[in-house]
C-alpha positions as CSV (number, residue, x, y, z in Angstrom):
1,M,0.0,0.0,0.0
2,L,1.6,3.3,-1.1
3,V,0.7,6.9,-0.6
4,C,-0.8,8.4,-3.8
5,P,-1.0,12.1,-4.5
6,Q,-4.2,11.9,-6.5
7,E,-7.4,9.9,-6.3
8,C,-8.2,7.7,-9.3
9,S,-10.8,5.2,-10.2
10,V,-11.6,2.8,-13.0
11,T,-15.0,3.1,-14.6
12,I,-16.8,0.1,-16.1
13,P,-20.1,-0.1,-18.1
14,T,-23.1,0.4,-15.9
15,A,-24.7,-2.8,-17.2
16,Q,-21.6,-4.8,-16.2
17,L,-21.6,-3.3,-12.6
18,E,-25.3,-4.1,-12.2
19,H,-24.8,-7.6,-13.5
20,E,-22.0,-8.3,-11.0
21,I,-24.0,-6.8,-8.1
22,T,-27.0,-9.0,-9.0
23,R,-24.7,-12.1,-8.9
24,R,-23.4,-11.4,-5.4
25,R,-24.7,-13.2,-2.3
26,T,-22.9,-12.3,0.9
27,F,-24.2,-14.0,4.1
28,A,-23.1,-15.0,7.6
29,I,-23.9,-18.2,9.5
30,I,-25.1,-17.9,13.1
31,S,-25.8,-20.5,15.7
32,H,-25.4,-21.7,19.2
33,P,-22.2,-23.6,19.8
34,D,-22.3,-27.2,18.7
35,A,-25.4,-26.8,16.4
36,G,-23.2,-27.7,13.4
37,K,-22.3,-24.3,12.0
38,T,-18.8,-25.1,11.0
39,T,-19.9,-28.4,9.5
40,I,-22.5,-26.9,7.3
41,T,-20.0,-24.2,6.2
42,E,-17.6,-27.0,5.1
43,K,-20.4,-28.8,3.3
44,L,-21.5,-25.7,1.4
45,L,-18.0,-25.4,0.2
46,L,-18.1,-29.0,-0.9
47,Y,-21.2,-28.5,-2.9
48,G,-20.0,-25.2,-4.2
49,G,-16.9,-26.9,-5.6
50,A,-14.5,-24.9,-3.5
51,I,-13.1,-28.1,-1.9
52,Q,-13.1,-31.7,-3.0
53,E,-13.4,-33.4,0.3
54,A,-14.9,-32.1,3.6
55,G,-13.0,-32.2,6.8
56,S,-14.2,-33.0,10.3
57,V,-14.7,-30.6,13.2
58,T,-13.7,-33.2,15.8
59,A,-10.4,-32.4,17.5
60,K,-9.0,-35.9,17.1
61,E,-5.4,-36.7,16.1
62,G,-5.1,-37.7,12.5
63,R,-8.4,-36.3,11.3
64,A,-8.8,-33.6,8.8
65,H,-9.8,-30.1,10.0
66,T,-12.4,-27.8,8.5
67,K,-11.2,-25.2,6.0
68,S,-12.7,-22.3,7.9
69,D,-11.1,-23.3,11.2
70,W,-7.5,-22.6,10.2
71,M,-5.9,-21.5,13.6
72,S,-4.1,-24.3,15.4
73,I,-6.2,-23.6,18.6
74,E,-9.4,-24.0,16.6
75,Q,-8.1,-27.3,15.2
76,Q,-7.1,-28.5,18.7
77,R,-10.4,-27.6,20.3
78,G,-12.8,-28.3,17.4
79,I,-14.4,-24.8,17.7
80,S,-14.5,-21.6,15.7
81,I,-12.9,-18.6,17.6
82,S,-12.4,-16.3,14.6
83,S,-14.5,-15.2,11.7
84,S,-13.4,-16.5,8.3
85,A,-14.3,-15.3,4.8
86,L,-14.8,-17.9,2.1
87,T,-15.8,-17.4,-1.5
88,F,-17.1,-19.8,-4.2
89,E,-19.3,-19.8,-7.3
90,Y,-22.6,-21.7,-7.5
91,A,-25.3,-21.7,-10.2
92,G,-23.9,-18.5,-11.7
93,R,-23.8,-16.7,-8.4
94,H,-20.7,-15.4,-6.6
95,I,-21.1,-16.3,-3.0
96,N,-19.2,-14.7,-0.1
97,L,-19.7,-16.8,3.1
98,L,-18.8,-15.4,6.4
99,D,-18.2,-18.1,9.0
100,T,-18.5,-16.7,12.5
101,P,-17.2,-17.8,16.0
102,G,-19.7,-20.1,17.7
103,H,-18.4,-19.5,21.2
104,Q,-20.2,-16.8,23.1
105,D,-16.9,-15.3,24.4
106,F,-16.2,-14.2,20.8
107,S,-19.6,-12.6,20.1
108,E,-18.1,-9.2,19.3
109,D,-16.2,-10.7,16.3
110,T,-19.5,-12.2,15.2
111,Y,-21.4,-8.9,15.6
112,R,-18.9,-7.0,13.6
113,T,-19.0,-9.7,10.9
114,L,-22.7,-9.4,10.6
115,T,-22.3,-5.7,9.6
116,A,-20.7,-7.1,6.4
117,A,-23.6,-9.5,5.6
118,D,-26.7,-9.0,3.4
119,S,-28.4,-12.1,4.9
120,A,-27.9,-14.7,7.5
121,L,-28.3,-18.5,7.8
122,M,-29.5,-19.5,11.3
123,V,-28.5,-23.1,12.1
124,L,-30.5,-24.9,14.7
125,D,-29.8,-28.2,16.5
126,A,-32.9,-30.4,15.7
127,A,-32.9,-31.8,19.3
128,R,-32.5,-28.5,21.0
129,G,-34.2,-25.8,18.9
130,V,-33.6,-22.2,19.7
131,Q,-30.8,-21.7,22.2
132,S,-29.5,-18.6,24.0
133,Q,-26.6,-17.6,21.7
134,T,-28.9,-18.1,18.6
135,E,-31.4,-15.8,20.2
136,K,-28.8,-13.1,20.8
137,L,-27.4,-13.2,17.3
138,F,-30.9,-13.4,15.7
139,A,-31.7,-10.1,17.5
140,V,-28.6,-8.5,16.0
141,C,-29.7,-9.6,12.5
142,R,-33.2,-8.3,13.1
143,N,-31.9,-5.0,14.3
144,R,-29.8,-4.7,11.1
145,G,-32.9,-5.6,9.1
146,I,-31.2,-8.5,7.2
147,P,-33.3,-11.5,6.1
148,I,-32.7,-14.8,7.8
149,L,-32.9,-18.4,6.5
150,T,-33.1,-21.3,8.8
151,F,-31.5,-24.8,8.5
152,V,-32.6,-27.3,11.1
153,N,-29.5,-29.5,11.4
154,K,-28.7,-32.9,12.9
155,M,-31.9,-34.6,11.8
156,D,-29.8,-37.8,11.7
157,R,-30.1,-37.8,15.5
158,P,-33.2,-38.0,17.6
159,A,-35.0,-34.7,17.1
160,L,-37.9,-32.6,18.3
161,D,-41.1,-32.9,16.4
162,P,-40.7,-30.5,13.5
163,F,-44.1,-28.8,14.1
164,E,-43.0,-28.2,17.7
165,L,-39.6,-26.9,16.6
166,L,-41.1,-24.4,14.2
167,A,-43.6,-23.3,16.8
168,Q,-40.6,-22.7,19.2
169,V,-38.9,-20.5,16.5
170,E,-42.1,-18.4,16.1
171,N,-42.8,-18.1,19.9
172,T,-39.2,-17.4,20.9
173,L,-38.0,-15.2,18.0
174,K,-41.3,-13.6,17.1
175,I,-40.9,-14.4,13.4
176,T,-43.1,-16.5,11.1
177,A,-41.4,-19.8,10.2
178,V,-42.5,-21.4,6.9
179,P,-41.0,-24.8,6.0
180,L,-39.8,-25.2,2.4
181,T,-38.7,-28.7,3.0
182,W,-40.0,-31.3,5.5
183,P,-38.0,-34.1,7.1
184,I,-38.8,-37.8,6.5
185,G,-38.0,-39.5,9.8
186,D,-35.3,-38.6,12.3
187,G,-32.3,-40.3,14.0
188,P,-31.2,-43.5,12.2
189,D,-34.6,-43.4,10.3
190,F,-33.9,-40.1,8.7
191,K,-34.2,-40.8,5.0
192,G,-34.4,-37.4,3.3
193,V,-36.7,-34.4,2.8
194,Y,-39.8,-33.4,0.9
195,D,-39.7,-30.3,-1.1
196,L,-42.9,-28.4,-0.4
197,Q,-42.5,-26.2,-3.4
198,T,-41.9,-28.8,-6.1
199,G,-43.6,-31.8,-4.6
200,Q,-40.4,-33.9,-4.9
201,V,-39.2,-36.4,-2.3
202,L,-35.4,-36.4,-2.0
203,V,-34.0,-39.6,-0.5
204,F,-30.3,-39.5,0.4
205,E,-27.6,-42.2,0.8
206,R,-25.0,-41.8,3.5
207,T,-21.3,-41.5,2.3
208,S,-18.2,-42.5,4.2
209,G,-17.6,-39.9,6.9
210,G,-19.8,-37.5,4.9
211,K,-16.7,-36.4,3.0
212,H,-18.3,-36.6,-0.5
213,R,-21.6,-35.6,-2.0
214,A,-24.6,-37.7,-0.9
215,P,-26.3,-39.6,-3.7
216,V,-29.9,-38.7,-4.0
217,Q,-33.0,-40.4,-5.4
218,T,-36.2,-38.6,-6.2
219,A,-39.9,-39.6,-6.1
220,G,-43.3,-38.0,-5.9
221,L,-45.5,-38.0,-2.9
222,T,-48.0,-40.4,-4.5
223,D,-45.3,-42.4,-6.3
224,P,-45.6,-46.2,-5.4
225,Q,-41.8,-46.3,-5.2
226,L,-41.9,-43.9,-2.2
227,A,-42.9,-46.7,0.2
228,E,-40.0,-48.8,-1.1
229,L,-37.5,-45.9,-0.6
230,V,-38.5,-44.8,2.9
231,G,-40.7,-47.6,4.2
232,P,-44.5,-47.6,4.3
233,D,-44.8,-46.1,7.8
234,L,-42.6,-43.0,7.0
235,A,-44.4,-42.6,3.6
236,A,-47.8,-42.6,5.4
237,K,-46.5,-40.2,8.1
238,L,-45.1,-37.8,5.4
239,Q,-48.5,-37.7,3.6
240,E,-50.2,-36.8,6.9
241,D,-47.7,-34.1,7.7
242,V,-47.9,-32.6,4.3
243,D,-51.7,-32.5,4.5
244,L,-51.5,-30.7,7.9
245,I,-48.9,-28.2,6.5
246,R,-51.0,-27.4,3.5
247,G,-54.1,-26.8,5.7
248,A,-52.5,-25.0,8.7
249,M,-49.3,-23.2,7.7
250,P,-48.9,-20.0,5.7
251,E,-47.3,-20.0,2.3
252,F,-43.9,-18.6,1.8
253,D,-43.9,-14.8,1.1
254,A,-40.8,-13.4,-0.5
255,G,-41.6,-9.9,0.5
256,A,-42.0,-10.8,4.2
257,F,-38.8,-12.8,4.1
258,L,-36.8,-9.8,2.7
259,A,-38.4,-7.6,5.3
260,G,-37.2,-9.9,8.1
261,E,-40.7,-10.9,9.1
262,L,-40.5,-14.5,7.9
263,T,-37.8,-17.2,7.8
264,P,-37.9,-20.1,5.3
265,A,-37.0,-23.3,7.1
266,F,-35.0,-26.3,5.6
267,F,-34.2,-29.6,7.3
268,G,-31.2,-31.8,6.9
269,S,-28.0,-33.3,8.3
270,A,-24.8,-31.4,7.4
271,M,-22.7,-34.2,8.7
272,N,-24.2,-36.6,6.2
273,N,-24.8,-34.0,3.5
274,F,-28.5,-34.6,3.6
275,G,-30.4,-31.5,2.3
276,V,-27.3,-29.3,2.0
277,E,-27.2,-28.9,-1.8
278,H,-31.0,-28.5,-1.9
279,F,-30.7,-25.7,0.6
280,L,-27.8,-24.0,-1.4
281,A,-29.8,-24.1,-4.6
282,N,-32.7,-22.4,-2.8
283,F,-30.5,-19.9,-1.0
284,V,-29.0,-18.4,-4.2
285,E,-32.6,-17.7,-5.5
286,L,-34.0,-16.4,-2.2
287,A,-31.2,-14.4,-0.6
288,P,-30.8,-10.7,-1.7
289,P,-27.9,-9.2,-3.5
290,P,-26.0,-6.3,-1.9
291,G,-28.2,-3.3,-1.1
292,P,-27.7,0.3,0.1
293,V,-25.5,0.8,3.2
294,E,-26.3,3.5,5.8
295,T,-23.5,6.1,6.0
296,N,-23.1,9.6,7.5
297,L,-24.3,11.0,4.1
298,G,-27.4,8.8,3.9
299,K,-27.9,5.5,2.2
300,R,-25.1,4.6,-0.3
301,A,-26.4,2.6,-3.3
302,P,-24.2,-0.3,-4.4
303,D,-23.8,1.3,-7.9
304,A,-22.3,4.5,-6.4
305,P,-18.6,5.2,-6.8
306,F,-16.2,2.9,-4.9
307,A,-16.3,2.7,-1.1
308,G,-15.5,-0.1,1.3
309,F,-15.3,-0.5,5.0
310,I,-13.1,-2.5,7.4
311,F,-15.0,-4.9,9.6
312,K,-12.2,-7.2,10.9
313,L,-8.5,-7.1,11.5
314,Q,-6.4,-10.3,11.6
315,A,-2.7,-10.8,12.3
316,N,-0.5,-13.7,11.2
317,M,-3.0,-15.4,8.9
318,S,-0.1,-16.9,6.9
319,R,3.2,-18.1,8.2
320,A,4.7,-17.1,4.9
321,H,3.8,-13.5,5.3
322,R,3.5,-12.7,9.0
323,D,1.6,-9.5,8.3
324,R,-1.7,-8.0,9.3
325,T,-4.8,-8.3,7.2
326,A,-7.8,-5.9,7.2
327,Y,-11.0,-7.4,6.0
328,M,-12.8,-4.9,3.7
329,R,-16.4,-5.3,2.5
330,V,-17.0,-3.5,-0.8
331,M,-20.2,-1.5,-0.2
332,S,-20.3,0.3,-3.5
333,G,-18.7,0.6,-6.9
334,H,-16.0,-1.2,-8.7
335,F,-12.7,-2.0,-6.8
336,T,-9.5,-2.5,-8.8
337,R,-6.1,-3.4,-7.4
338,G,-3.9,-0.4,-7.3
339,M,-6.7,2.2,-7.3
340,D,-6.2,5.4,-5.3
341,V,-8.6,6.2,-2.5
342,T,-9.0,8.3,0.7
343,H,-8.7,6.8,4.1
344,T,-11.6,8.9,5.3
345,R,-10.9,8.9,9.0
346,T,-7.5,10.4,8.6
347,G,-7.8,12.0,5.2
348,R,-4.7,10.1,4.0
349,K,-4.4,9.1,0.4
350,L,-3.8,5.4,-0.2
351,R,-3.1,3.2,-3.1
352,L,-4.7,-0.2,-2.6
353,S,-2.0,-2.3,-4.4
354,Q,-1.6,-5.0,-1.8
355,A,-5.1,-6.6,-2.0
356,H,-6.0,-10.2,-2.1
357,T,-8.9,-12.6,-2.0
358,L,-9.6,-14.5,1.2
359,F,-10.3,-18.2,1.5
360,A,-9.8,-18.9,5.2
361,Q,-6.1,-18.2,5.6
362,D,-5.2,-18.8,2.0
363,R,-4.7,-15.7,-0.2
364,E,-4.1,-14.7,-3.8
365,K,-4.0,-11.4,-5.5
366,V,-7.3,-9.9,-6.5
367,E,-7.6,-7.7,-9.5
368,E,-11.1,-6.5,-9.0
369,A,-14.1,-6.8,-6.7
370,Y,-17.7,-5.7,-6.6
371,P,-20.3,-4.8,-3.9
372,G,-20.7,-7.6,-1.4
373,D,-17.2,-8.9,-2.0
374,I,-14.7,-9.3,0.9
375,V,-11.1,-8.2,0.1
376,G,-8.0,-8.6,2.2
377,L,-5.9,-5.5,2.5
378,V,-2.4,-5.6,4.0
379,N,-2.5,-3.4,7.0
380,P,0.7,-1.6,8.0
381,G,-1.0,-0.2,11.1
382,V,-3.3,2.3,9.2
383,F,-6.7,0.6,9.6
384,Q,-9.0,0.4,12.5
385,I,-12.3,-1.5,12.6
386,G,-15.1,0.7,11.1
387,D,-12.7,2.6,8.8
388,V,-13.9,3.6,5.3
389,V,-11.7,3.8,2.2
390,S,-13.5,5.6,-0.7
391,V,-13.0,7.8,-3.8
392,D,-15.3,10.2,-1.9
393,P,-13.3,11.6,1.1
394,K,-16.4,12.4,3.2
395,V,-17.9,8.9,3.6
396,A,-18.0,7.4,7.1
397,L,-20.0,4.7,8.9
398,P,-21.8,4.8,12.2
399,S,-19.7,3.5,15.1
400,F,-19.3,-0.3,15.2
401,P,-20.7,-2.1,18.2
402,R,-18.5,-3.0,21.2
403,F,-19.0,-5.3,24.1
404,T,-18.3,-4.2,27.7
405,P,-15.7,-6.5,29.2
406,E,-16.9,-8.6,32.1
407,T,-13.7,-10.3,33.3
408,F,-10.2,-8.8,33.8
409,A,-6.7,-10.2,34.1
410,T,-3.1,-9.0,34.5
411,L,-0.2,-10.7,32.9
412,S,3.5,-11.1,33.5
413,L,6.3,-12.0,31.1
414,R,8.2,-15.2,31.8
415,D,11.2,-13.8,29.8
416,V,11.7,-10.1,30.1
417,G,14.0,-10.2,27.1
418,K,10.9,-10.8,25.0
419,R,9.2,-7.5,25.9
420,K,9.5,-6.1,22.4
421,A,7.8,-9.1,20.9
422,F,5.3,-9.0,23.7
423,L,4.3,-5.4,23.0
424,K,4.0,-6.1,19.3
425,G,1.7,-9.1,20.0
426,L,-0.3,-7.2,22.6
427,T,-0.9,-4.3,20.1
428,Q,-1.8,-6.5,17.2
429,L,-4.1,-8.9,19.1
430,A,-5.9,-6.0,20.8
431,E,-6.4,-4.4,17.3
432,E,-8.2,-7.6,16.3
433,G,-10.4,-7.4,19.4
434,V,-9.1,-10.6,20.9
435,V,-9.0,-8.7,24.2
436,Q,-9.3,-5.1,25.3
437,V,-6.2,-3.5,26.9
438,F,-6.2,-1.0,29.7
439,Y,-3.0,0.7,30.9
440,P,-2.4,1.8,34.5
441,T,-1.9,5.5,35.1
442,D,0.4,5.1,38.0
443,G,3.4,4.0,36.0
444,A,3.0,0.2,36.3
445,R,4.3,-1.5,33.2
446,D,2.0,-4.4,32.9
447,P,-1.5,-3.7,31.5
448,Y,-4.9,-5.1,32.4
449,L,-6.8,-7.2,29.9
450,G,-10.5,-7.1,29.6
451,A,-12.7,-9.8,28.0
452,V,-16.3,-10.9,27.6
453,G,-15.3,-14.4,28.8
454,P,-12.3,-16.4,30.0
455,L,-11.8,-18.3,26.7
456,Q,-10.6,-15.0,25.2
457,F,-7.7,-15.0,27.7
458,E,-6.8,-18.5,26.8
459,V,-6.7,-17.7,23.1
460,F,-4.7,-14.5,23.7
461,Q,-2.1,-16.5,25.7
462,A,-1.9,-19.3,23.1
463,R,-1.6,-17.0,20.2
464,L,1.1,-14.9,21.9
465,Q,3.1,-18.1,22.4
466,E,2.6,-19.5,18.9
467,E,2.7,-16.4,16.8
468,Y,5.1,-14.2,18.7
469,G,7.2,-16.6,20.7
470,V,6.2,-15.0,24.0
471,E,5.1,-16.9,27.1
472,V,3.1,-15.0,29.7
473,D,1.3,-15.9,33.0
474,L,-2.2,-14.6,33.3
475,H,-3.7,-13.7,36.6
476,V,-7.5,-13.2,36.8
477,T,-8.3,-10.2,39.0
478,S,-11.2,-9.4,41.3
479,Y,-12.4,-6.5,39.1
480,Q,-15.8,-7.2,37.6
481,L,-16.9,-3.9,36.1
482,V,-15.5,-1.2,33.9
483,R,-16.7,2.3,33.3
484,W,-15.4,5.1,31.0
485,L,-15.4,8.5,32.7
486,A,-16.9,11.7,31.4
487,G,-15.4,14.3,33.7
488,D,-12.2,14.8,35.8
489,P,-11.1,11.3,37.1
490,G,-8.5,12.8,39.5
491,S,-10.6,12.5,42.7
492,V,-12.0,9.0,42.0
493,A,-9.6,6.4,43.3
494,R,-10.7,5.0,46.6
495,F,-12.9,2.1,45.4
496,A,-11.5,1.7,41.9
497,R,-8.5,1.2,39.7
498,H,-7.7,4.1,37.5
499,V,-6.5,3.0,34.0
500,E,-6.7,4.3,30.4
501,D,-7.9,2.5,27.3
502,D,-5.8,2.2,24.1
503,Q,-7.1,5.6,23.0
504,G,-6.0,7.3,26.2
505,R,-9.5,7.7,27.6
506,P,-9.9,7.6,31.4
507,V,-11.4,4.4,32.7
508,M,-12.2,2.9,36.1
509,L,-12.2,-0.8,37.1
510,F,-14.5,-1.7,40.0
511,R,-14.6,-4.9,42.1
512,S,-18.4,-4.8,42.7
513,R,-21.5,-3.0,41.7
514,Y,-21.7,-1.6,45.2
515,D,-18.3,0.1,44.7
516,L,-19.5,1.5,41.4
517,E,-22.8,2.8,42.8
518,Y,-21.2,4.3,45.9
519,T,-18.5,6.0,43.8
520,A,-21.1,7.4,41.4
521,E,-23.1,8.7,44.3
522,Q,-20.1,10.5,45.7
523,H,-19.2,12.0,42.4
524,P,-22.3,13.2,40.7
525,E,-20.2,15.6,38.5
526,I,-18.8,12.5,36.7
527,E,-20.6,10.2,34.2
528,F,-19.7,6.5,34.5
529,L,-20.3,5.0,31.1
530,P,-20.4,1.3,30.1
531,L,-18.7,2.4,26.9
532,P,-17.2,5.6,25.5
533,K,-19.9,8.0,24.1
534,D,-18.5,7.5,20.6
535,L,-19.1,3.8,20.6
536,T,-22.3,1.7,20.3
537,R,-23.1,-0.6,23.2
538,V,-24.2,-4.2,22.5
């Protein structure tokens, strides 16, 4: 990335830009941990032709790992702790898939990633239905106004009655749930799904380890062959269920779906590839292309001149490069490698020459991109989350959401000779949002770390060791609450720890809510804020 004295852009025919915008589908996957989010991500890549063989999310020695879980700690634990961007083509559509962390301690990364999505896929465990983390992330999608599709996963295990499950979705999430497919059996008797739109029965065969595409046979609801394929009892049960659906459930309404008032529901088993390709074929027809993005200048249409925003930072994605990557979502116009733009927060002129596509941690140079696409920009310390790069120097976005930390720790270096590497790792991992860092104002050298949950500390410690060669000891403190101060903090010290955040703003750490409330009562001239005024609270 080089400084450029003049802005420049490349124009393309309007028809070509509109065609490419129409082809794009950018979506994120949300779920409660262990609902199968990472598995369905891998299977969508399999059916999209992006990989030839699916991995396994189990953390067992000798087993393949999923493409989206590329960090060693993700592979060891079998969980997603960082968002990944994955791109593939299917049925003439260009699909950008944003895989998000499943663990609740990394909700902030997920929330930021959802700002880059035009729709979301909600994955539910068929035996458990709507769970707490799903409910929280659904609320974020609803607040953003993006449409949500539902995939009821793990039908190959004992499951809730599908009518009961859809009723739970409606009652808990306050959204109309309309099935577009219907399961035939569950557990070991799960045979396939019935397409309520086409009237086709899709019967699947299991493949070894679910690594390859599942063979499928089709039949009609009244086809005599159906009883042979699924058994007479399941065939009769399917007919009863379909009659009940036709008589009692509303029909799918595309307008209500796009307005976020209705979610189409699909059933299947990602582990066994049952119903995955059928979902994908429907997704590319139902999900919306990129639309306008709200900015400080009003809604910016996707066919406006180029602008993009940074929604994620990631260090050390590739051992070969050891650099920092900024994830940029193109929100309007035509991006070309080497184009000149303005970094609107600073007014600095930049040439975006070091740009690459993202496929988990893999990268290759990108020559052009369109609205909805995710581009990796090498970050020499210029970018922050929420930054905009644009040919229009005045474009900015509303502040990105932040979480208030709920647990705090101090740390100590095992080898003081590694302090330089430690400071580099601390700065870069804090930029990513792995932890929040607070610096003592009394001259103490070691900072406080803030996190939503303890797993963030474990990840921070593991990545410091693996990526920066630094070993630290973490010590969880008794502080439980953090407040940013609006006013003179000088007289507030008795029941709190005075620190500063990474922007130099005054902050207080409190051991209990009583200490906070007492201090606030003693200092009515000071505001005690859960986040700085310029940030949005989640």
